[in-house]
N, C-alpha and C positions, 0 to 999 in steps of 0.2 A: 133350408138348407142351401148357400148360395155358392155352385159346385164350380169349379173355374178351369181345373184340368183332371184327367181321371186318377193321377197317383207322377209318385216322384220319379224322374228320368236322368237319361245321363245328357247333357246337350251337346250331342257331336251330329256327323252328317256323314254316312258313309256310300261312296257311290253302289249302285248296283250296278252287279257282276265286274265291278273292278279291283276286286281282292278273292284269292281262295279265299277257303274258311280258315287256316289258318294264320292268314294275315290277319285277315278281321280280330282275331282271338290273341293275337300280338297288340295290335294297335289298342283295344281295349282294354288289356293288361295297361302300356305305356299311359292310358290317359288317363283310370282310373288311379294308376300309382302316382302320379306328378301334379293332375289338376283336377283330383276327386274333390275337393277343399272350395273349389270355386266354379266347377262344370256342374254338379251336381243340380237339378232343376228339382225345386220344391211345390210341392202346390201349395196355396193360401187359402182355407176360404174358411168359413165360419157357421155358426149356430147359435144357438140361443145361449149358449154359457161363454162361449170365447171364440178369440181364431182359433184355425187348426190348421196346422204346419207340416205337412204330411201328414194328413187326417189325426193328427194329436192336439187336443187340446191342449193349451198354452196359458200358464199366468204370466202374463208380461209388463215389465217397468220400462219407461221409456221415460227420457231429457229432452227439452229442447236447447241445441246449440246453432244459433245463426251463422254460415259460413263468411256472411261479409261483415259481421260484427268484431270477426278476429282475423287473423294472416295465416295463411297455409303452413307457414313455420309453426303454430299453436297449435294446429289443428289435431295431431299424434298425441300431443302430447293431453288436450283436453277430452280428448276419445279415450285416452287409455284412463284416465281418471275418472272418466263417467262407468266406464267398464269395471272398474276398481269398486266403483262404488255401490256396485251391486245392478245395473242397466243392463236391458237386453235390446233397447231398441236408441237410436238418435234420431230425433223428431226437427224438422226445419223446414221453414216456408220456401220459397220461391220467389225472388225480388225480380218482378218484369223491370222494373226500372234503371236495375242494374246490368239487366242482361240485354236489353234491348233499347237504348238511349236514343235512338235513331230509329227510328221505322225500316226494318229491313239489314241493319248493323247490330250485329250479337257483340259481345262480350264474356267471355267464359276464360280470361285469362286472370290471374290473382286472385285476391280473394271471391271475384266472382266464376275461380273454377270448380264449378258446382260436381262434375265428373271427378276431379281430385277429392272433391272433399267424398264424395258417395264410395270412394273408395278406399279411402282411408278410415270411413266408419269397418268397410270391410276385411280390411286389413286386421283389424282390433277382434272378426269375429263378430261384429252389432249386427241389428238387422238396422234399417232404415226406413221410417213412415216422411216420404215425400209431399210436403203442402203445397201443390202446383197453385191453387188459390183459383185465378192469381190476384186476387185482392186478396191482402196479408195483413191489412191493419197494423199490429206490430210495433205500433205507434214510429212507424217507418215513413216517410216524407210522403207523402198523395195517397198513402195506403198501400204504395207497392206498383200503385198506375205511372206507366211512363207520362210525362205532359202531352205530346205530339198525340198521344190518344183523345185528348181535351178539343183537337181540332181539327178531329176528321168532321165532315158536312152531317149533320142530322143524328147524330151520335147521341145518345144518353145511354149512362152509367150503370151497368147493374139491374135492368129492367129486361122486358120483351123489346130488344130493339136492333135491327137486323144489320147496322154497323157495329155494334160494340160485341154483338154475338162473334160476328165475324172473325173479328179482330182478338177476343179470348179463345177462338177454339184454334186459331192461327196460332196464337202463342204455346196453347194447352201442347196440339200436338207436337209442336216444335221441341217442347220438353220431353214431353213421352217418346219421340223420335231417337234425340240424344241419349236418351237412357235406354231403349235398347238396340241403339247401336254398339251401344258400350258392354250389352248383355246386362243390366244393371237391376233387370225385374227379379223377382226370386224366379218365374215360371223361366226365366235364363238360364240361371245359378246364380244369380244376381244377391244382393240383401235388400232390397227393397219390396216389402212387403203389405205395403197398404198405400196409398195416394187421397189424397183430399182435393174437394173441389169447393169453389169458392167457402165463405168463411164467415161464421155469425152473421149470417144475414136474415135468420129469425129473428134478433134483435132489432132491425132498423126494417123492417119488411113492409110493417103497417104501410106507411105513405106510399110506395108503390102499388099497391090493391091487387088485383086480379094479373096486371100485366107481371110481378112479382111470382105470380106463384107459375104463370108460363114460363118466367125465365126459369127461375128452377126445376120446373120437370126437362127442361131442355138440357139445363147444365148438366144434369145426372144422364140424359139418354147421349149427349155429348160425349162425358167422360166414360162411360162404358161401352162407347161404340170405339173408344181406339186399344183395347183388348190388351191390356196391361199384365194381364194372367193374375192380378191379385186385386181384393177388395176395392172399394172407393169410402170413403165418409164425407160424411156434410155436419162442423159442428155448430152449434145451437140450430139447428132445421128439424122441430119437431115433425114436419112435413115432408122430410125426405123421402124421394118416393124409393120404393124396391129395386134394385137390390142395394142401395146405398143405405149406410150404416150413420144414424142420428147420433151424436155424442154430446158429451156435455161438456163446457166450459164453466171455472168459477175454482170460485175457494172451500166447496164443499159440493160433492155432487153424490154423496148415499144414497140421496133422495129421488135421483134421474131413474126414469125406465126409458127404454126402448120405442119406439113409436110401432116394434112387431114385437110377438116372442119368439121370433125366428135370428133376431138380433142379437146378441150380446152388447154388453153393458161395458160403454171404454168412456172414459176421461181424457179427452186429451189436451186439457190445458189446465193443472193445477196450479194456481200463482202462488212461487212460492216466496213470493214480495212484491211489488210493486215498479211502477220504474217511475226516477225522476225526472223532475220540472225544474226549468231554472223558476225562481222565485217559490220553491215549493221545500218542504222540510222532506226529509231524508227516512223512506220508509223502510221499515222492518218490521218481520213475522218471525215467532218464536218456533222454533223446529219442533216444538211440542204440540203446538197446535198442526201443522202440515203432518205431522207421525199421526194426531190421533184424526182426521183427515181425512187420509189415506187408509188405515185403517179400519174407519166406519163404510170407506167405499168398498174395499174388497172383504169386509163383514156382511154387507148386504148386497153381493152378487157378483160385484164388479170383476173384471180380469184382465181387462188393460187401463194403465195408469200412466201419464205425460204430465211431468213437471213443467213448468214454465215462468221461468227459464230454469235447466240446470247447470249454462252459465251464460251472463246475458251477454258482457262484451261491451263494446264500444261502439256508437255511432260515428264513426270518421264521417270526415269529407262534410256534404251538407247534404245525410242522408235521414237525420231526426225530424219526426215530423211533431205533430201535437195540435196547436204550434206550439210553442215555449217547450217541447220535449229537452232534459241535458244532453252531453254529448256520453254521458256516461249511461250505460246501458245495463248497470252492473243487478237491479234487479232483487240485491238481495240473494242472490242463487246461491246453490251451494258450494259451487266452482266459481271465485269473484271477478271482477274485470279482466285482472292482469293474468290471470290460469291457476292461481293460489286457491287451493282448499280452503270454505270457508267452514270453521270448527266453531260448534257441535255440530251444525245442520249436514254437512257431509256422513258426518261420523254416525249422526245417531242415525239418520235415515239409511245408510246402509246396512245396518244392525236391523231397522224395519224390515230388510230387503230377503236379510238372510231369514226371518222370523218368518215373512208371508211365501216365502219359496219353502220350510220347511212343511207347509200345508199344502202346497199345488197339490199333488197327488189327490186329497181331499177335497180341493175347492172345486176343481177341471173333473169330479167324477160324478157330484151332484148339486140340485140348488139347495141354498142353507134354510134350515128350519129356524122362523128366528121366536123368540117368546119376549114375553118382557115380567123379571121377575118385582119389579117396582115400579113406581115413581121415575121417569129418563133414567131407566135402567134396560136394557136388551143383551139377552143370550143370542149368539148365533152357532148353531150346529150344522156343521156337513160331516154328514156320516153316509159310510155305504162300505158292504162288507167288513176289512178287518182296518179301516181307512176312515180317521175321524177328527175332526180340529175344530177348536170353538175360538171364537170371539166374546168376550163379555166387554159390554160398555157401559160406561158412567158418563151420563149427556148432562148431567150437571153440573152447570159453572162454578159452582161455589160449594159442595157439598163431598165430601167422600163418600162410601159407599162400604158397605159390606155385602157381598154376593155370595150365594150358596148353590152350587151348580157339582151334579152327579157326587153328593155326598160329602163336597168339602165344602169350606167357604175361602172365599177370595176376598183380599182387601182392594178396591177400587181408588184409586185418588180422583175429584172431580174433572171432568173435562176428560178423559182419558179413554184407553181400549189395552186389555191384558189379551194375548194371542198364547192358545193353547194346542201346539200342534200335536199331542196327544189328547187330546181332551181331558187332560191332568195336570199336568205340569204347564208353568208358566214360563213362555222364551224370552218373554219380553213386555213392559206397561209402555205405552207412547210417553207419559210422562215422566218417565225413570231414563235419565240421558246414563248411560256409560262414557261415552264418548271423550274426549279430550276437548281443551276449548284450547281457543289461540288468541294472543292478540299480534296485530300485523301495526307496523309502523312506517315511518318514511324517513332515512336518512335523507338528507340535503347536503347539495353541495353549489355552490357558487354555478352561474352562468355565466362567466368571466369566457372570454375568448379565449382561443387556445394559440400557444405563440406563432401561429405563420399567419393572423390576423395583424397587418400593420396598418392600425386604422386609430380612429381616438383611445383616448388611454381607456377608456369605459367598453371597448371593442364593437359599439354598436355604430350601424351607418343606417342612414334614413331618407324618404324619399316622401312628398307632400303629394299627395293627392288632391289634385286641382276639385273648387267648391262651382258647383253646377258643373253646368253642361262643356266639356272638353272634349268629347270622340267629333268624329268624319261621320257618324252614321247617325248623331241624333236627328228627332224628327220633329215637326210642329204640326199640332191639330187643334180644331177648335175645341175647347170642354175636356173634362176630365175624366182621362182613363183608367180602364180597370188593370191592375199591377199583374195579376199572373197571364192574362190574358195579352197583354204585352210583354212579358220577360217569356214567357214559356217555361219560368225558372229555369233561365241563364246563370241567372245570379239575383243575391238576395236585394238587389240594390235598385228601384227605380228613381232615374231625378225629376220634379215635376219643376219648371223657370218659368219665369213670367216678370216681363220689365213693365211695370208702372209710372204715368206721369202727374205727378203730384205738385203742381208750382204754389200750391198755393197753404202745402200741410210742410212746410219747412221745418223741423225741429219736434214736429210734434209729438205727441206719446200717442201711439195707438194700438190697439188690439187688431192681433191675425187668427180669426176665427177657421179651426180645420175641423172638417169631421173625414174619419177614414177607416176603414174597416182593419185596418192595424197591417203590421204586429208593432211598428216603433214609426218613429218620425224624428228627422231633425230639419230644424229650421233654421235659415242663413238669410238675411235681410242685409243687403250690399255688400254682401261676403263676408258677414259678420255672423257668429252663431250668436242665434237670439233662446234656442228652448233644446233638448233633446227629450221628449215624449216616447216612454214605454209602457205596454199595458199590459201586465203577466200578474194579476191581481184575479185572472179565473185562469191559471195557466193549467189545470187539472184536467183532462179530456174532457169532452162532453160532447151535445149534440144541440148548444145552440149557436147559431149562426153567428149571431151579434157581441157575443160571448168580447170577442176582441178588440172590438169598435175602438175608436179613438175620439174623443168630443172634447176639442182642447179651446182656450184662450189665450192667444201669446201676445205679453206686450211686447211693443217693437218702438224701433225709434226712425221715420223719417228722415228723409232728407230734402230738399227742392228739386225738381224736375225729376229726372229718371230715379227711379227704385226696384231695384230687382229684389225679386223674392226665388229662394231655391229652396226647394220640397224635397227631402227626402226622406222614401218611405222604404222600409224596410220588411222582409217576409224574417220569419225564426223558424225556418220548418214549415210545409205545408200542413193541413188538415187531413186527417187520415180515418178519419170513423163519423158515420152519422150519414142518415138517407142525404142523398143529395150531396155530400160533403163535397165533389168535385167540381159545385160549382157556388161553392160559397164566397169566395175572391177574396181581394186585398187588395189594401192600397187607397189613397186617397179618392174618395168619389163623391165628396163634397155634401156640404157646401162651404167654398173655401170665401171668406169675408173679411173686408177692411173697416172695423166697427173703429168707434170713439174720435172719429177726423173733426177738422176745424168746424165751427158749426153745426156739431152732432151729424155730420154725413156718415153713410156707410154707401159702399162700393161691393156688389157683387162679382168677386172672380171667378165664378167657375167657369162661366160660358166663354171666357175669353180664352184667346188663340196662345197656348202653353206650348213650350217646345220641351220635349222628354228625351232622355237617352237612361238606355239600360244599361247595366251594371255600370263599373269602373272602370275609369283608363288604365289602373295600374293592373287590371284583371286582364285586360285586354293586351297589354305589355309583355304581361307572362311575370309580373314581377315574384308574383310565390315560389318559382324554382330557384331564387336569388340570383339568378346567373345573366340575368340581362337587368336592361337600365342603368341611369348613371346616376347610383349610390351617395350622397352625402358622407363623404365619414372626415373631411375637414371643419367645419364650423360648429358651432355649440349643440348638442344632442338635445332638441325639441322635447316636452315633456309634460303630460299631461296635458296634449292639446288633442284635437279628434281628427283624422284623416290624415294618418300620418304611417306608413311602410316604415317597419323596422326590418335591420338585417344584423345578424350574426350568426360568427363563428363558433361551435365546440365541437370539445373533445368527448365521447363517449363516457358516462359514469362506469366506474370499475366493477367487476364482477359480473353474473350473470343473474344477478334479482330484475324485478321488471321494472322500468325505466316511466316517471313521471315529472310532468312542466308542474311546477307552483306557478300559477300567475296572480297570484299576491301581486298587488301594485298595479295592477293593469286594468283596463273597465270592460270594453265588449270587444268581440271581434272572431278574427280565423286564423290562425295557426297553421304552417306548414313547415315540416323538417324533411332536408333533401326534397322537394317536389311535395310528397304526400300531406295531403290534410290530414291534420288528426282532430279536426272538426270544430264546431265553434266555440269559443270560451266566453265566458261572463262573470266574473269572480265577484263581481260587482252587485248581482242581482242576488238579493239573500231572502232566507225563509222568513214570516213572520212570525212573533213571538205569540205563546199564548197554546199552540196546535201542538205541543209534545209535553211527552207526561217523560218523570225522572226514571220510573221504573213501568215493564210493561207486562200485564198478567195475560200469560195465556189460555186463560181460562174464558170461557164463553167468545161468543162469536166475533171470527176475524173481520175488519174491513180497512180499504187499504189507511184511512188515517186513525188507525187506531192505537200501533206501536210507531210515532214517526220522532227522531230525533234533529239533532241540530239546529234549534226554533235561534232566529237571528243570525244565524249565521251565514256566509256566502252558500247556495246548494250544490257549486263544484267550484273550488281550488284547483285540484289535480285534475291533470289531461295525460292519458296512457299515451305514448311512445312504444310500439312496438317496439324490440331489439333487433327484429331484422329490417327496421329501416334505416339502421345504424352503421357505419362505418367507424373504423376505429379511430380515426382522426378527421378535421376538415368537414365534418356534417355543419349543416345553411340550417339557421333558424330563422324564418319569415315570419312577421307577424302583420296585419292588417288592424290597426289598434281605433275603432269608430269612435268613442266618445273620451279616450285620452287617459292617458298610464302612463307608468315609470318602469321602462325595460329593464333598467338596470336592476329593480326590486327579484326580477324574475330567478325562481332557483329550480335546478335539476335534482329529483330524489329518485330513488330506488327503494321499492318494496320487497318487506320481510318481516318475519316471524320475530317478536320481540321474545315471546314467552309462553310454554305450553304450560295450563293448568289441567286439572280434574280436581273434580269434587264427589267423594264416594262415599252413601252410607252405610251402616251396617244391613240397612234394608235393601237396597238395591238387591237386584239380580245379577246374578253370573251373566258373565260376556256369552253371549249368543253362538259364538262359536263352540264354547267348552257346551249346549245344551246336549249333544248326542251323547257324550261322553258320559255326562251328567246320570242321565236318564239309563243308560243303558248299564252301565257299572253299578250303579245304585249308592254310587257315594255323592254324599251331598258337596257340592262346592259351593264356596261364598262370594260375596261378592271381591271384584278386583280394580284397581285404580292403575290404568295402564298410560304410558303417554308414549309416544312416536314421533321423530325427529323429521321434518317435511320432507328431510331430502336425504337419498342414500348415502352421499358423504360426510352427513352430519354428524354428530353425537353429542348428548346429553353434556354438559360441561358444566353446570351448576346449577346448586338449587336451589331457590332463595326462599321459599319458604316450604314450610312439613311440618303440618300439625296433626294429630289424632286425639280425639277427643269434640269439642263442640266449636270448631273453630268457624268464623264468620268470614261476613264480605264477598268478594269477588275477582273475578281476576284480575291481577295487578292489584288489587286491594286487600288481601285477605289480611287475617288476623285473629291471633288465637282467642279461644272462647274462656270461660272461666273454668273450663279444665284442658289439662295438653299431654299427653305422653311424653317424657323427655326422650323415647327411645323413636320418636319418629321420623325426627332429621336424620341422624345415625343410618338408620336400616334404610332410609329412603335415598342416603349419597350411595349407601352400599350398593343397592342392587340400581342404581340408577345412572351414575356418573360413568363416563368414557362409555356407554353402550350408546346403537344410535334409537334404542327402544329399551322397555323395560315394565313389567308389571308388578305389582306388593299388593297380596292380602288383604283385603281390609276386615282385620278382625282383632278378639282378643289376643287370640294366639299368637298375632306376630308382634303388636304391642305391648301387650298387656293392659288392665282395666284404670285407665287412671279416674274413674268416676262410674261405682258399678249403679247400677237401674239404670241409666240416662244413656238416652240413645245416642250415637255414638257414629261421626265420621271422619273421612281420610279427606284433607286439603293438601295440595303439591302445585308450587311454580317452579319450572324448572328454564331454562336455556338451552338453544345448541348453537355448535358452532362448528 
């Protein structure tokens, strides 16, 4: 056992001799009465079964929420919904490049207010797992590393390198010190019960060799020397040295075993979906499969499980990595990008958590006894004294099964687990969903300017971004430069400009050959656009450093004499994963060759003297704020032209529902609302055809490409605008459009739940919360269909569909089967309309029997207002 503190204690100090005994007693009573919930310190240890909090083993359910991917105003609601969903712990990375964008200059304000976030978790009564890293991956720009780190002389990332280790230790110690100053570790009375050092290094450590092993040992020693009073973990690190706990990440971790029989089985990332890439389809992971994976993990000895993500959020500003990671980081999580509960995922997992917690006393008391009653069938029993819990699993992906256990027979659907908190009665089967589902919709309204903007009739003003070199800080250099080393990621953009004199090639049709490390390229000849090249064919994350390279031949027309070649190289998020990812590079590395000249000549331009400009003139002028610059509102609004800054004013959409902008009609660029970047937009980047399926079978192993949707359509058209960034009126929207679009086609939308649905069969189990009363009273309780409006001030206003019998279809598209009770609609209407929630028993006792001898179900669709 890794012992950190002897016992729980009150965190306060009394000066010796300063108080008489009665004064001490009075102070003690006052402290305990007022501050006991925040000042009661806790020991956090572990043994082979579980984390121990104050000496007691705990089964803990955790979920990831990344504080910079939402706003402080959203945090309390997100955390409360997580608690309501059955979570005990909130897990987050710490993002180095957010907190130290310039070495020694720190930012812990706004979305970067880590202390405020941790305190918000504590206020909800939940624990925190603080994953300091400081490498985070997370589909985050440069893996969370600040770019200035790259320029420290002699540095090599994530290996046995003294400059890197010094910086890593300095930042890690900085975060630990801040947490200690605010008394946020459990050993001080705070919510932090775990910390993480490094991140998934074991996945990519091979090329680092012996130096990588030395680095991991150093990182472990450095972390534990910081004396946080709580355990440290390393994920995907099979050789994590004691006392570091090695943990598992993946879609399934039931087969994972820690590297010591003194360490608990922990799952730090259960991927609830997958990230979205520009040019990619939308990933979806069925909740039946997630529930199956979680139940299997606890069945086989796990006691700490974390959902990555529980709320994904948004990659605001230029924080998305990849490259080509989309601005939305929804992740198909139980709470969606906008903070709305995603049903039935959230509800089914909530039921699962309740079922697992009913087994907790048995789970923590002993190790499981595992047996196999048949092929791909498994029974795990936790039994000690009068405590007994069992998990019955059918690992077959196509065949249901019957399992005999303790003298009883249990029906197990394929790819499911049944949980028996008393080793007799089933409380939940992972394939049977009792939770309601929801259909979300966007109500759009025009982006017309408000009445305070007296500009053109469209309400838009604009400024053209100059093509080529336009800033005083440009510089010249012989040869081609690598982009990241040149820009230090201060901007997505780097201009490469060159003039060539071609007296004998006037009017000739030539070819400009360009080779680049990516990620996109705009080519101009004599100020006119020749081509736009974007490589998103390999937009899913990988470790091939050449996958985003561009190798293009661009047809061009030359003039007599001087010809100006302006090439704009773009990055779309920096690489965040892989061995040595920090040195992969970007930009035009050459060769750049003029081919097809008269007489068949070829000219290699790579070694000539190029002029370079980092970023755009509009960036330096601060056009993103909308308050500076000479905006043109008199002449005709340019449309479908590259390199245009647009600005308009708009009123906040009515109501309190989350807000998004639909960028249909635009090309590619970045958008700002009241000076805050909502991220890169790219509605013309579409998912390929042929990689999606009309339906998704949850049975069988899941992969990130198994249940994709949205093929042939833009990867992302809707972009989240947090309501806390909006004013009642006079809001300013600024766009920088790279490739050409029509801003008058933009619309604003609010997201709301359009319909509530549930479909419960007469073979479903009763709701989990009824399990105790059912088993203790001996009274048989049947399945129940329940609906609940998403907001407290809403009531069910209408029932669109209700059928008991053999209804078919899915939410939003139910229809009657061959038999249906004519009592269903009036019974459901009476039970539900006018109430914020309702429950209806699913049985022939309620509805009569419209078709004897046939399995029946109840399907309902309703709306809330």
